[in-house]
Predicted model as a PDB file, atoms N, CA, C, CB and O in Angstrom, pLDDT in the B-factor column:
MODEL        1                                                                  
ATOM      1  N   MET A   1      87.604 104.688  79.921  1.00 61.00           N  
ATOM      2  CA  MET A   1      88.851 104.007  79.886  1.00 61.00           C  
ATOM      3  C   MET A   1      89.767 104.375  80.580  1.00 61.00           C  
ATOM      4  CB  MET A   1      89.332 103.944  78.860  1.00 61.00           C  
ATOM      5  O   MET A   1      89.893 105.599  80.555  1.00 61.00           O  
ATOM      6  N   ARG A   2      90.554 103.800  81.269  1.00 62.00           N  
ATOM      7  CA  ARG A   2      91.741 104.308  82.062  1.00 62.00           C  
ATOM      8  C   ARG A   2      93.006 104.482  81.446  1.00 62.00           C  
ATOM      9  CB  ARG A   2      91.994 103.492  83.102  1.00 62.00           C  
ATOM     10  O   ARG A   2      93.423 103.628  80.664  1.00 62.00           O  
ATOM     11  N   LYS A   3      93.642 105.471  81.709  1.00 66.00           N  
ATOM     12  CA  LYS A   3      94.808 105.620  80.980  1.00 66.00           C  
ATOM     13  C   LYS A   3      96.064 105.270  81.775  1.00 66.00           C  
ATOM     14  CB  LYS A   3      94.871 106.967  80.482  1.00 66.00           C  
ATOM     15  O   LYS A   3      96.333 105.872  82.814  1.00 66.00           O  
ATOM     16  N   PHE A   4      96.934 104.166  81.219  1.00 63.00           N  
ATOM     17  CA  PHE A   4      98.024 103.818  82.059  1.00 63.00           C  
ATOM     18  C   PHE A   4      99.269 104.530  81.454  1.00 63.00           C  
ATOM     19  CB  PHE A   4      98.197 102.241  82.159  1.00 63.00           C  
ATOM     20  O   PHE A   4      99.358 104.969  80.308  1.00 63.00           O  
ATOM     21  N   TYR A   5     100.235 104.566  82.456  1.00 60.00           N  
ATOM     22  CA  TYR A   5     101.616 105.136  82.271  1.00 60.00           C  
ATOM     23  C   TYR A   5     102.293 104.555  81.108  1.00 60.00           C  
ATOM     24  CB  TYR A   5     102.485 104.911  83.489  1.00 60.00           C  
ATOM     25  O   TYR A   5     102.445 103.335  81.036  1.00 60.00           O  
ATOM     26  N   GLU A   6     102.680 105.296  80.253  1.00 67.00           N  
ATOM     27  CA  GLU A   6     103.173 104.727  78.784  1.00 67.00           C  
ATOM     28  C   GLU A   6     104.816 104.391  78.908  1.00 67.00           C  
ATOM     29  CB  GLU A   6     102.893 106.029  77.434  1.00 67.00           C  
ATOM     30  O   GLU A   6     105.474 103.883  78.000  1.00 67.00           O  
ATOM     31  N   GLY A   7     105.261 104.725  80.033  1.00 63.00           N  
ATOM     32  CA  GLY A   7     106.931 104.403  80.153  1.00 63.00           C  
ATOM     33  C   GLY A   7     107.808 105.471  79.851  1.00 63.00           C  
ATOM     34  O   GLY A   7     107.568 106.654  80.091  1.00 63.00           O  
ATOM     35  N   GLY A   8     109.204 104.863  79.125  1.00 73.00           N  
ATOM     36  CA  GLY A   8     109.855 105.719  79.105  1.00 73.00           C  
ATOM     37  C   GLY A   8     110.765 106.295  80.474  1.00 73.00           C  
ATOM     38  O   GLY A   8     110.869 107.449  80.891  1.00 73.00           O  
ATOM     39  N   PHE A   9     111.233 105.310  80.871  1.00 79.00           N  
ATOM     40  CA  PHE A   9     111.666 105.348  82.483  1.00 79.00           C  
ATOM     41  C   PHE A   9     112.747 106.217  82.756  1.00 79.00           C  
ATOM     42  CB  PHE A   9     112.137 103.953  83.056  1.00 79.00           C  
ATOM     43  O   PHE A   9     113.790 106.055  82.123  1.00 79.00           O  
ATOM     44  N   GLN A  10     112.662 107.099  83.586  1.00 79.00           N  
ATOM     45  CA  GLN A  10     114.077 107.909  84.044  1.00 79.00           C  
ATOM     46  C   GLN A  10     115.012 107.162  84.509  1.00 79.00           C  
ATOM     47  CB  GLN A  10     113.955 108.908  85.110  1.00 79.00           C  
ATOM     48  O   GLN A  10     114.686 106.046  84.913  1.00 79.00           O  
ATOM     49  N   PRO A  11     116.541 107.612  84.583  1.00 83.00           N  
ATOM     50  CA  PRO A  11     117.630 106.878  85.211  1.00 83.00           C  
ATOM     51  C   PRO A  11     117.426 106.630  86.632  1.00 83.00           C  
ATOM     52  CB  PRO A  11     118.875 107.571  85.044  1.00 83.00           C  
ATOM     53  O   PRO A  11     117.649 105.513  87.101  1.00 83.00           O  
ATOM     54  N   GLU A  12     116.976 107.699  87.417  1.00 89.00           N  
ATOM     55  CA  GLU A  12     116.495 107.229  88.624  1.00 89.00           C  
ATOM     56  C   GLU A  12     115.305 107.755  89.099  1.00 89.00           C  
ATOM     57  CB  GLU A  12     117.365 107.382  89.526  1.00 89.00           C  
ATOM     58  O   GLU A  12     115.131 108.973  89.128  1.00 89.00           O  
ATOM     59  N   MET A  13     114.280 106.789  89.558  1.00 91.00           N  
ATOM     60  CA  MET A  13     113.100 107.042  89.730  1.00 91.00           C  
ATOM     61  C   MET A  13     112.652 107.894  90.819  1.00 91.00           C  
ATOM     62  CB  MET A  13     112.597 106.020  89.759  1.00 91.00           C  
ATOM     63  O   MET A  13     112.899 107.657  92.002  1.00 91.00           O  
ATOM     64  N   ALA A  14     111.975 108.909  90.388  1.00 92.00           N  
ATOM     65  CA  ALA A  14     111.246 109.901  91.309  1.00 92.00           C  
ATOM     66  C   ALA A  14     109.701 109.322  91.889  1.00 92.00           C  
ATOM     67  CB  ALA A  14     111.021 111.360  90.379  1.00 92.00           C  
ATOM     68  O   ALA A  14     109.159 108.297  91.477  1.00 92.00           O  
ATOM     69  N   ARG A  15     109.181 110.197  92.886  1.00 93.00           N  
ATOM     70  CA  ARG A  15     108.038 109.698  93.631  1.00 93.00           C  
ATOM     71  C   ARG A  15     106.817 110.175  92.173  1.00 93.00           C  
ATOM     72  CB  ARG A  15     107.831 110.656  95.515  1.00 93.00           C  
ATOM     73  O   ARG A  15     105.778 109.532  92.025  1.00 93.00           O  
ATOM     74  N   ARG A  16     107.123 111.153  91.397  1.00 92.00           N  
ATOM     75  CA  ARG A  16     106.072 111.354  90.513  1.00 92.00           C  
ATOM     76  C   ARG A  16     106.102 110.230  89.444  1.00 92.00           C  
ATOM     77  CB  ARG A  16     106.162 112.747  89.904  1.00 92.00           C  
ATOM     78  O   ARG A  16     105.021 110.027  88.890  1.00 92.00           O  
ATOM     79  N   GLU A  17     107.157 109.462  89.056  1.00 91.00           N  
ATOM     80  CA  GLU A  17     106.952 108.488  87.931  1.00 91.00           C  
ATOM     81  C   GLU A  17     106.673 107.157  88.714  1.00 91.00           C  
ATOM     82  CB  GLU A  17     108.303 108.377  86.868  1.00 91.00           C  
ATOM     83  O   GLU A  17     106.170 106.181  88.156  1.00 91.00           O  
ATOM     84  N   ALA A  18     107.038 107.175  90.077  1.00 93.00           N  
ATOM     85  CA  ALA A  18     106.518 105.952  90.801  1.00 93.00           C  
ATOM     86  C   ALA A  18     105.134 105.794  90.847  1.00 93.00           C  
ATOM     87  CB  ALA A  18     106.938 105.912  92.127  1.00 93.00           C  
ATOM     88  O   ALA A  18     104.562 104.763  90.493  1.00 93.00           O  
ATOM     89  N   GLY A  19     104.519 106.906  91.325  1.00 94.00           N  
ATOM     90  CA  GLY A  19     102.820 107.347  91.225  1.00 94.00           C  
ATOM     91  C   GLY A  19     102.436 106.914  89.899  1.00 94.00           C  
ATOM     92  O   GLY A  19     101.556 106.072  89.719  1.00 94.00           O  
ATOM     93  N   LEU A  20     103.099 107.491  88.942  1.00 91.00           N  
ATOM     94  CA  LEU A  20     102.556 107.068  87.525  1.00 91.00           C  
ATOM     95  C   LEU A  20     102.374 105.556  87.333  1.00 91.00           C  
ATOM     96  CB  LEU A  20     103.547 107.557  86.391  1.00 91.00           C  
ATOM     97  O   LEU A  20     101.298 105.036  87.038  1.00 91.00           O  
ATOM     98  N   ILE A  21     103.441 104.951  87.513  1.00 92.00           N  
ATOM     99  CA  ILE A  21     103.644 103.414  87.384  1.00 92.00           C  
ATOM    100  C   ILE A  21     102.596 102.823  87.995  1.00 92.00           C  
ATOM    101  CB  ILE A  21     104.918 102.854  87.989  1.00 92.00           C  
ATOM    102  O   ILE A  21     101.846 102.068  87.376  1.00 92.00           O  
ATOM    103  N   LEU A  22     102.417 103.153  89.466  1.00 95.00           N  
ATOM    104  CA  LEU A  22     101.122 102.283  90.138  1.00 95.00           C  
ATOM    105  C   LEU A  22      99.798 102.752  89.913  1.00 95.00           C  
ATOM    106  CB  LEU A  22     101.172 102.224  91.667  1.00 95.00           C  
ATOM    107  O   LEU A  22      98.775 102.079  90.043  1.00 95.00           O  
ATOM    108  N   GLY A  23      99.882 104.086  89.527  1.00 94.00           N  
ATOM    109  CA  GLY A  23      98.430 104.642  89.294  1.00 94.00           C  
ATOM    110  C   GLY A  23      97.992 105.402  90.416  1.00 94.00           C  
ATOM    111  O   GLY A  23      96.790 105.666  90.436  1.00 94.00           O  
ATOM    112  N   VAL A  24      98.711 105.822  91.372  1.00 96.00           N  
ATOM    113  CA  VAL A  24      98.371 106.461  92.510  1.00 96.00           C  
ATOM    114  C   VAL A  24      98.995 107.954  92.447  1.00 96.00           C  
ATOM    115  CB  VAL A  24      98.855 105.615  93.719  1.00 96.00           C  
ATOM    116  O   VAL A  24      99.769 108.339  91.571  1.00 96.00           O  
ATOM    117  N   ARG A  25      98.441 108.852  93.713  1.00 94.00           N  
ATOM    118  CA  ARG A  25      99.444 109.901  93.574  1.00 94.00           C  
ATOM    119  C   ARG A  25     100.393 109.892  94.380  1.00 94.00           C  
ATOM    120  CB  ARG A  25      99.008 111.050  93.644  1.00 94.00           C  
ATOM    121  O   ARG A  25     100.376 109.060  95.287  1.00 94.00           O  
ATOM    122  N   GLU A  26     101.299 110.669  94.280  1.00 92.00           N  
ATOM    123  CA  GLU A  26     102.506 110.621  95.271  1.00 92.00           C  
ATOM    124  C   GLU A  26     102.354 110.563  96.657  1.00 92.00           C  
ATOM    125  CB  GLU A  26     103.280 111.687  95.130  1.00 92.00           C  
ATOM    126  O   GLU A  26     103.120 109.839  97.293  1.00 92.00           O  
ATOM    127  N   ASN A  27     101.510 111.193  97.217  1.00 92.00           N  
ATOM    128  CA  ASN A  27     101.625 111.340  98.613  1.00 92.00           C  
ATOM    129  C   ASN A  27     100.408 110.493  99.260  1.00 92.00           C  
ATOM    130  CB  ASN A  27     101.605 112.914  99.008  1.00 92.00           C  
ATOM    131  O   ASN A  27      99.800 110.828 100.277  1.00 92.00           O  
ATOM    132  N   VAL A  28     100.202 109.512  98.606  1.00 94.00           N  
ATOM    133  CA  VAL A  28      99.127 108.493  98.737  1.00 94.00           C  
ATOM    134  C   VAL A  28      99.490 107.690 100.229  1.00 94.00           C  
ATOM    135  CB  VAL A  28      99.146 107.386  97.285  1.00 94.00           C  
ATOM    136  O   VAL A  28     100.628 107.638 100.696  1.00 94.00           O  
ATOM    137  N   HIS A  29      98.317 107.103 100.842  1.00 95.00           N  
ATOM    138  CA  HIS A  29      98.684 106.570 102.230  1.00 95.00           C  
ATOM    139  C   HIS A  29      99.397 105.228 101.815  1.00 95.00           C  
ATOM    140  CB  HIS A  29      97.291 106.327 103.308  1.00 95.00           C  
ATOM    141  O   HIS A  29      99.076 104.654 100.774  1.00 95.00           O  
ATOM    142  N   PRO A  30     100.281 104.791 102.575  1.00 96.00           N  
ATOM    143  CA  PRO A  30     100.895 103.696 102.391  1.00 96.00           C  
ATOM    144  C   PRO A  30     100.063 102.431 101.961  1.00 96.00           C  
ATOM    145  CB  PRO A  30     101.554 103.515 103.503  1.00 96.00           C  
ATOM    146  O   PRO A  30     100.366 101.862 100.912  1.00 96.00           O  
ATOM    147  N   GLU A  31      99.177 102.041 102.625  1.00 97.00           N  
ATOM    148  CA  GLU A  31      98.351 101.135 102.415  1.00 97.00           C  
ATOM    149  C   GLU A  31      97.703 101.143 100.925  1.00 97.00           C  
ATOM    150  CB  GLU A  31      97.446 101.254 103.448  1.00 97.00           C  
ATOM    151  O   GLU A  31      97.570 100.046 100.381  1.00 97.00           O  
ATOM    152  N   LYS A  32      97.388 102.037 100.395  1.00 97.00           N  
ATOM    153  CA  LYS A  32      97.002 102.384  98.859  1.00 97.00           C  
ATOM    154  C   LYS A  32      98.217 101.985  98.148  1.00 97.00           C  
ATOM    155  CB  LYS A  32      96.627 104.043  98.526  1.00 97.00           C  
ATOM    156  O   LYS A  32      98.063 101.278  97.151  1.00 97.00           O  
ATOM    157  N   VAL A  33      99.348 102.307  98.483  1.00 97.00           N  
ATOM    158  CA  VAL A  33     100.418 102.044  97.660  1.00 97.00           C  
ATOM    159  C   VAL A  33     100.768 100.532  97.517  1.00 97.00           C  
ATOM    160  CB  VAL A  33     101.539 102.790  98.158  1.00 97.00           C  
ATOM    161  O   VAL A  33     101.253 100.115  96.466  1.00 97.00           O  
ATOM    162  N   LYS A  34     100.502  99.651  98.656  1.00 97.00           N  
ATOM    163  CA  LYS A  34     100.596  98.343  98.676  1.00 97.00           C  
ATOM    164  C   LYS A  34      99.498  97.729  97.676  1.00 97.00           C  
ATOM    165  CB  LYS A  34     100.474  97.892 100.097  1.00 97.00           C  
ATOM    166  O   LYS A  34      99.706  96.941  96.754  1.00 97.00           O  
ATOM    167  N   GLU A  35      98.122  98.358  98.144  1.00 97.00           N  
ATOM    168  CA  GLU A  35      97.157  97.738  97.211  1.00 97.00           C  
ATOM    169  C   GLU A  35      97.489  98.011  95.535  1.00 97.00           C  
ATOM    170  CB  GLU A  35      95.676  98.360  97.620  1.00 97.00           C  
ATOM    171  O   GLU A  35      97.291  97.196  94.635  1.00 97.00           O  
ATOM    172  N   ALA A  36      97.856  98.919  95.441  1.00 97.00           N  
ATOM    173  CA  ALA A  36      98.104  99.230  94.030  1.00 97.00           C  
ATOM    174  C   ALA A  36      99.226  98.543  93.437  1.00 97.00           C  
ATOM    175  CB  ALA A  36      98.311 100.614  93.851  1.00 97.00           C  
ATOM    176  O   ALA A  36      99.154  98.173  92.265  1.00 97.00           O  
ATOM    177  N   HIS A  37     100.517  98.287  94.314  1.00 97.00           N  
ATOM    178  CA  HIS A  37     101.288  97.392  93.828  1.00 97.00           C  
ATOM    179  C   HIS A  37     100.853  96.030  93.622  1.00 97.00           C  
ATOM    180  CB  HIS A  37     102.240  97.405  94.503  1.00 97.00           C  
ATOM    181  O   HIS A  37     101.172  95.417  92.603  1.00 97.00           O  
ATOM    182  N   LYS A  38     100.142  95.523  94.532  1.00 97.00           N  
ATOM    183  CA  LYS A  38      99.631  94.120  94.213  1.00 97.00           C  
ATOM    184  C   LYS A  38      98.808  94.026  93.141  1.00 97.00           C  
ATOM    185  CB  LYS A  38      98.926  93.541  95.258  1.00 97.00           C  
ATOM    186  O   LYS A  38      98.866  92.996  92.470  1.00 97.00           O  
ATOM    187  N   LYS A  39      98.038  94.904  92.835  1.00 96.00           N  
ATOM    188  CA  LYS A  39      97.172  94.931  91.322  1.00 96.00           C  
ATOM    189  C   LYS A  39      97.983  94.953  90.240  1.00 96.00           C  
ATOM    190  CB  LYS A  39      96.240  96.195  91.071  1.00 96.00           C  
ATOM    191  O   LYS A  39      97.910  94.142  89.317  1.00 96.00           O  
ATOM    192  N   VAL A  40      98.853  95.962  90.323  1.00 96.00           N  
ATOM    193  CA  VAL A  40      99.671  96.307  88.954  1.00 96.00           C  
ATOM    194  C   VAL A  40     100.826  94.596  88.925  1.00 96.00           C  
ATOM    195  CB  VAL A  40     100.883  98.335  89.240  1.00 96.00           C  
ATOM    196  O   VAL A  40     101.078  93.965  87.898  1.00 96.00           O  
ATOM    197  N   MET A  41     101.168  94.342  89.917  1.00 95.00           N  
ATOM    198  CA  MET A  41     101.949  93.366  89.800  1.00 95.00           C  
ATOM    199  C   MET A  41     101.519  91.789  89.491  1.00 95.00           C  
ATOM    200  CB  MET A  41     102.557  93.495  90.862  1.00 95.00           C  
ATOM    201  O   MET A  41     102.235  90.912  89.008  1.00 95.00           O  
ATOM    202  N   VAL A  42     100.220  91.701  89.891  1.00 94.00           N  
ATOM    203  CA  VAL A  42      99.488  90.440  89.394  1.00 94.00           C  
ATOM    204  C   VAL A  42      99.043  90.718  87.693  1.00 94.00           C  
ATOM    205  CB  VAL A  42      97.983  90.171  90.477  1.00 94.00           C  
ATOM    206  O   VAL A  42      98.765  89.708  87.046  1.00 94.00           O  
ATOM    207  N   ALA A  43      98.999  91.641  87.212  1.00 92.00           N  
ATOM    208  CA  ALA A  43      98.945  91.949  85.873  1.00 92.00           C  
ATOM    209  C   ALA A  43     100.259  91.694  85.115  1.00 92.00           C  
ATOM    210  CB  ALA A  43      98.539  93.310  85.751  1.00 92.00           C  
ATOM    211  O   ALA A  43     100.325  91.433  83.914  1.00 92.00           O  
ATOM    212  N   ASN A  44     101.208  91.792  85.888  1.00 92.00           N  
ATOM    213  CA  ASN A  44     102.650  92.021  85.110  1.00 92.00           C  
ATOM    214  C   ASN A  44     103.600  90.930  85.710  1.00 92.00           C  
ATOM    215  CB  ASN A  44     103.371  93.676  85.386  1.00 92.00           C  
ATOM    216  O   ASN A  44     104.797  91.204  85.624  1.00 92.00           O  
ATOM    217  N   HIS A  45     103.356  90.042  86.153  1.00 92.00           N  
ATOM    218  CA  HIS A  45     104.222  89.202  87.067  1.00 92.00           C  
ATOM    219  C   HIS A  45     104.931  88.212  86.096  1.00 92.00           C  
ATOM    220  CB  HIS A  45     103.329  88.393  88.263  1.00 92.00           C  
ATOM    221  O   HIS A  45     104.270  87.708  85.188  1.00 92.00           O  
ATOM    222  N   PRO A  46     106.272  87.909  86.254  1.00 92.00           N  
ATOM    223  CA  PRO A  46     107.013  87.147  85.188  1.00 92.00           C  
ATOM    224  C   PRO A  46     106.247  85.727  85.221  1.00 92.00           C  
ATOM    225  CB  PRO A  46     108.743  87.020  85.519  1.00 92.00           C  
ATOM    226  O   PRO A  46     105.909  85.176  84.173  1.00 92.00           O  
ATOM    227  N   ASP A  47     106.002  85.183  86.465  1.00 93.00           N  
ATOM    228  CA  ASP A  47     105.453  83.877  86.441  1.00 93.00           C  
ATOM    229  C   ASP A  47     103.942  83.767  85.602  1.00 93.00           C  
ATOM    230  CB  ASP A  47     105.322  83.443  87.995  1.00 93.00           C  
ATOM    231  O   ASP A  47     103.410  82.687  85.345  1.00 93.00           O  
ATOM    232  N   ALA A  48     103.433  84.957  85.275  1.00 91.00           N  
ATOM    233  CA  ALA A  48     102.169  84.923  84.681  1.00 91.00           C  
ATOM    234  C   ALA A  48     102.473  85.276  83.299  1.00 91.00           C  
ATOM    235  CB  ALA A  48     101.138  85.837  85.345  1.00 91.00           C  
ATOM    236  O   ALA A  48     101.437  85.487  82.667  1.00 91.00           O  
ATOM    237  N   GLY A  49     103.585  85.418  82.585  1.00 92.00           N  
ATOM    238  CA  GLY A  49     104.045  85.655  81.351  1.00 92.00           C  
ATOM    239  C   GLY A  49     104.364  87.150  81.289  1.00 92.00           C  
ATOM    240  O   GLY A  49     104.466  87.640  80.164  1.00 92.00           O  
ATOM    241  N   GLY A  50     104.540  87.954  82.381  1.00 91.00           N  
ATOM    242  CA  GLY A  50     104.970  89.456  82.467  1.00 91.00           C  
ATOM    243  C   GLY A  50     106.598  89.551  82.389  1.00 91.00           C  
ATOM    244  O   GLY A  50     107.350  88.602  82.613  1.00 91.00           O  
ATOM    245  N   SER A  51     106.902  90.544  82.120  1.00 91.00           N  
ATOM    246  CA  SER A  51     108.457  91.097  82.045  1.00 91.00           C  
ATOM    247  C   SER A  51     109.063  91.190  83.349  1.00 91.00           C  
ATOM    248  CB  SER A  51     108.588  92.569  81.408  1.00 91.00           C  
ATOM    249  O   SER A  51     108.521  91.808  84.266  1.00 91.00           O  
ATOM    250  N   HIS A  52     110.284  90.535  83.475  1.00 94.00           N  
ATOM    251  CA  HIS A  52     111.189  90.773  84.536  1.00 94.00           C  
ATOM    252  C   HIS A  52     111.419  92.061  84.821  1.00 94.00           C  
ATOM    253  CB  HIS A  52     112.335  90.221  84.336  1.00 94.00           C  
ATOM    254  O   HIS A  52     111.431  92.434  85.995  1.00 94.00           O  
ATOM    255  N   TYR A  53     111.630  92.899  83.809  1.00 92.00           N  
ATOM    256  CA  TYR A  53     111.957  94.045  83.889  1.00 92.00           C  
ATOM    257  C   TYR A  53     111.035  94.972  84.492  1.00 92.00           C  
ATOM    258  CB  TYR A  53     112.282  94.352  82.816  1.00 92.00           C  
ATOM    259  O   TYR A  53     111.381  95.721  85.406  1.00 92.00           O  
ATOM    260  N   LEU A  54     109.840  94.944  83.997  1.00 92.00           N  
ATOM    261  CA  LEU A  54     108.618  95.802  84.373  1.00 92.00           C  
ATOM    262  C   LEU A  54     108.174  95.300  85.773  1.00 92.00           C  
ATOM    263  CB  LEU A  54     107.353  95.662  83.251  1.00 92.00           C  
ATOM    264  O   LEU A  54     107.396  96.072  86.333  1.00 92.00           O  
ATOM    265  N   ALA A  55     108.480  94.234  86.427  1.00 95.00           N  
ATOM    266  CA  ALA A  55     108.186  93.786  87.529  1.00 95.00           C  
ATOM    267  C   ALA A  55     109.136  94.466  88.658  1.00 95.00           C  
ATOM    268  CB  ALA A  55     108.237  92.361  87.413  1.00 95.00           C  
ATOM    269  O   ALA A  55     108.839  94.811  89.802  1.00 95.00           O  
ATOM    270  N   SER A  56     110.472  94.553  87.912  1.00 94.00           N  
ATOM    271  CA  SER A  56     111.572  95.233  88.910  1.00 94.00           C  
ATOM    272  C   SER A  56     111.096  96.721  88.975  1.00 94.00           C  
ATOM    273  CB  SER A  56     113.294  95.133  88.298  1.00 94.00           C  
ATOM    274  O   SER A  56     111.123  97.274  90.075  1.00 94.00           O  
ATOM    275  N   LYS A  57     110.678  97.382  87.919  1.00 93.00           N  
ATOM    276  CA  LYS A  57     110.187  98.925  88.124  1.00 93.00           C  
ATOM    277  C   LYS A  57     108.826  98.975  88.847  1.00 93.00           C  
ATOM    278  CB  LYS A  57     110.000  99.731  86.639  1.00 93.00           C  
ATOM    279  O   LYS A  57     108.487  99.921  89.559  1.00 93.00           O  
ATOM    280  N   ILE A  58     108.149  97.994  88.633  1.00 95.00           N  
ATOM    281  CA  ILE A  58     106.767  97.979  89.677  1.00 95.00           C  
ATOM    282  C   ILE A  58     107.352  97.988  91.244  1.00 95.00           C  
ATOM    283  CB  ILE A  58     105.684  96.350  89.425  1.00 95.00           C  
ATOM    284  O   ILE A  58     106.891  98.733  92.109  1.00 95.00           O  
ATOM    285  N   ASN A  59     108.314  97.151  91.444  1.00 95.00           N  
ATOM    286  CA  ASN A  59     108.722  97.007  92.877  1.00 95.00           C  
ATOM    287  C   ASN A  59     109.401  98.190  93.084  1.00 95.00           C  
ATOM    288  CB  ASN A  59     109.593  95.767  93.242  1.00 95.00           C  
ATOM    289  O   ASN A  59     109.121  98.808  94.111  1.00 95.00           O  
ATOM    290  N   GLU A  60     110.312  98.686  92.261  1.00 94.00           N  
ATOM    291  CA  GLU A  60     111.021  99.930  92.729  1.00 94.00           C  
ATOM    292  C   GLU A  60     110.089 101.060  93.093  1.00 94.00           C  
ATOM    293  CB  GLU A  60     111.972 100.431  91.654  1.00 94.00           C  
ATOM    294  O   GLU A  60     110.227 101.698  94.137  1.00 94.00           O  
ATOM    295  N   ALA A  61     109.002 101.326  92.084  1.00 95.00           N  
ATOM    296  CA  ALA A  61     107.984 102.501  92.158  1.00 95.00           C  
ATOM    297  C   ALA A  61     107.491 102.169  93.741  1.00 95.00           C  
ATOM    298  CB  ALA A  61     106.575 102.429  90.809  1.00 95.00           C  
ATOM    299  O   ALA A  61     107.469 103.082  94.566  1.00 95.00           O  
ATOM    300  N   LYS A  62     107.149 100.971  94.052  1.00 96.00           N  
ATOM    301  CA  LYS A  62     106.721 100.774  95.186  1.00 96.00           C  
ATOM    302  C   LYS A  62     107.690 101.010  96.523  1.00 96.00           C  
ATOM    303  CB  LYS A  62     106.264  99.561  95.053  1.00 96.00           C  
ATOM    304  O   LYS A  62     107.135 101.464  97.524  1.00 96.00           O  
ATOM    305  N   ASP A  63     108.914 100.759  96.570  1.00 95.00           N  
ATOM    306  CA  ASP A  63     109.748 101.125  97.318  1.00 95.00           C  
ATOM    307  C   ASP A  63     110.058 102.505  97.479  1.00 95.00           C  
ATOM    308  CB  ASP A  63     110.621 100.529  97.051  1.00 95.00           C  
ATOM    309  O   ASP A  63     110.300 102.967  98.594  1.00 95.00           O  
ATOM    310  N   VAL A  64     110.071 103.333  96.239  1.00 95.00           N  
ATOM    311  CA  VAL A  64     109.948 104.780  96.372  1.00 95.00           C  
ATOM    312  C   VAL A  64     109.024 105.539  96.980  1.00 95.00           C  
ATOM    313  CB  VAL A  64     109.925 105.220  95.394  1.00 95.00           C  
ATOM    314  O   VAL A  64     109.308 106.542  97.635  1.00 95.00           O  
ATOM    315  N   LEU A  65     107.847 105.099  96.796  1.00 95.00           N  
ATOM    316  CA  LEU A  65     106.636 105.850  97.651  1.00 95.00           C  
ATOM    317  C   LEU A  65     106.474 105.046  99.037  1.00 95.00           C  
ATOM    318  CB  LEU A  65     105.029 105.813  96.749  1.00 95.00           C  
ATOM    319  O   LEU A  65     105.697 105.577  99.831  1.00 95.00           O  
ATOM    320  N   LEU A  66     107.024 103.971  99.407  1.00 95.00           N  
ATOM    321  CA  LEU A  66     107.179 103.863 100.675  1.00 95.00           C  
ATOM    322  C   LEU A  66     108.295 104.278 101.393  1.00 95.00           C  
ATOM    323  CB  LEU A  66     107.015 102.818 100.899  1.00 95.00           C  
ATOM    324  O   LEU A  66     108.327 104.025 102.598  1.00 95.00           O  
ATOM    325  N   GLY A  67     109.405 104.993 100.756  1.00 92.00           N  
ATOM    326  CA  GLY A  67     110.421 105.488 101.258  1.00 92.00           C  
ATOM    327  C   GLY A  67     111.546 104.391 101.603  1.00 92.00           C  
ATOM    328  O   GLY A  67     112.339 104.614 102.518  1.00 92.00           O  
ATOM    329  N   LYS A  68     111.598 103.280 100.905  1.00 89.00           N  
ATOM    330  CA  LYS A  68     112.514 102.134 101.183  1.00 89.00           C  
ATOM    331  C   LYS A  68     113.718 102.155 100.009  1.00 89.00           C  
ATOM    332  CB  LYS A  68     111.603 100.649 101.160  1.00 89.00           C  
ATOM    333  O   LYS A  68     114.230 101.077  99.707  1.00 89.00           O  
ATOM    334  N   THR A  69     114.057 103.089  99.508  1.00 71.00           N  
ATOM    335  CA  THR A  69     115.127 103.137  98.275  1.00 71.00           C  
ATOM    336  C   THR A  69     116.149 103.301  98.945  1.00 71.00           C  
ATOM    337  CB  THR A  69     115.046 104.228  97.140  1.00 71.00           C  
ATOM    338  O   THR A  69     116.101 103.897 100.021  1.00 71.00           O  
ATOM    339  N   LYS A  70     117.232 102.825  98.465  1.00 58.00           N  
ATOM    340  CA  LYS A  70     118.743 103.004  98.971  1.00 58.00           C  
ATOM    341  C   LYS A  70     119.427 103.658  97.548  1.00 58.00           C  
ATOM    342  CB  LYS A  70     119.573 101.297  99.524  1.00 58.00           C  
ATOM    343  O   LYS A  70     120.653 103.607  97.453  1.00 58.00           O  
ATOM    344  N   GLY A  71     118.772 104.164  96.635  1.00 51.00           N  
ATOM    345  CA  GLY A  71     119.376 104.796  95.706  1.00 51.00           C  
ATOM    346  C   GLY A  71     119.906 103.899  94.764  1.00 51.00           C  
ATOM    347  O   GLY A  71     120.627 104.423  93.915  1.00 51.00           O  
ATOM    348  N   GLY A  72     119.740 102.688  94.691  1.00 50.00           N  
ATOM    349  CA  GLY A  72     120.234 101.619  93.763  1.00 50.00           C  
ATOM    350  C   GLY A  72     119.600 101.575  92.325  1.00 50.00           C  
ATOM    351  O   GLY A  72     120.249 101.207  91.346  1.00 50.00           O  
ATOM    352  N   GLY A  73     118.250 101.988  92.265  1.00 54.00           N  
ATOM    353  CA  GLY A  73     117.375 101.910  91.403  1.00 54.00           C  
ATOM    354  C   GLY A  73     117.089 100.341  90.794  1.00 54.00           C  
ATOM    355  O   GLY A  73     117.083  99.408  91.597  1.00 54.00           O  
ATOM    356  N   SER A  74     116.895 100.133  89.605  1.00 55.00           N  
ATOM    357  CA  SER A  74     116.467  98.963  89.225  1.00 55.00           C  
ATOM    358  C   SER A  74     117.572  97.999  89.124  1.00 55.00           C  
ATOM    359  CB  SER A  74     115.772  99.089  88.069  1.00 55.00           C  
ATOM    360  O   SER A  74     118.718  98.447  89.081  1.00 55.00           O  
ATOM    361  N   VAL A  75     117.352  96.614  89.077  1.00 52.00           N  
ATOM    362  CA  VAL A  75     118.486  95.883  88.583  1.00 52.00           C  
ATOM    363  C   VAL A  75     119.079  95.701  87.348  1.00 52.00           C  
ATOM    364  CB  VAL A  75     118.336  94.923  88.837  1.00 52.00           C  
ATOM    365  O   VAL A  75     120.209  95.289  87.087  1.00 52.00           O  
ATOM    366  N   PHE A  76     117.845  96.190  86.347  1.00 54.00           N  
ATOM    367  CA  PHE A  76     118.436  96.226  85.037  1.00 54.00           C  
ATOM    368  C   PHE A  76     119.023  97.554  84.523  1.00 54.00           C  
ATOM    369  CB  PHE A  76     117.451  95.801  84.125  1.00 54.00           C  
ATOM    370  O   PHE A  76     119.534  97.612  83.404  1.00 54.00           O  
TER     371      PHE A  76                                                      
ENDMDL                                                                          
END                                                                             
């Protein structure tokens, strides 16, 4: 059975935390980041009963690993 990240988010997301959230290594290829993001998001999307907060953290994790962050962090 696969173990998932248990949470306890940091104030500003680091690459390590982003990788744990998406279930990938910190230095993984961008395509793998996108695949992992899609898989995790499908399971946690607000339209499917998931949490808006978790969805924002999943999106933030993708942005951190793809180098698209502006230092703003989550909207929550």
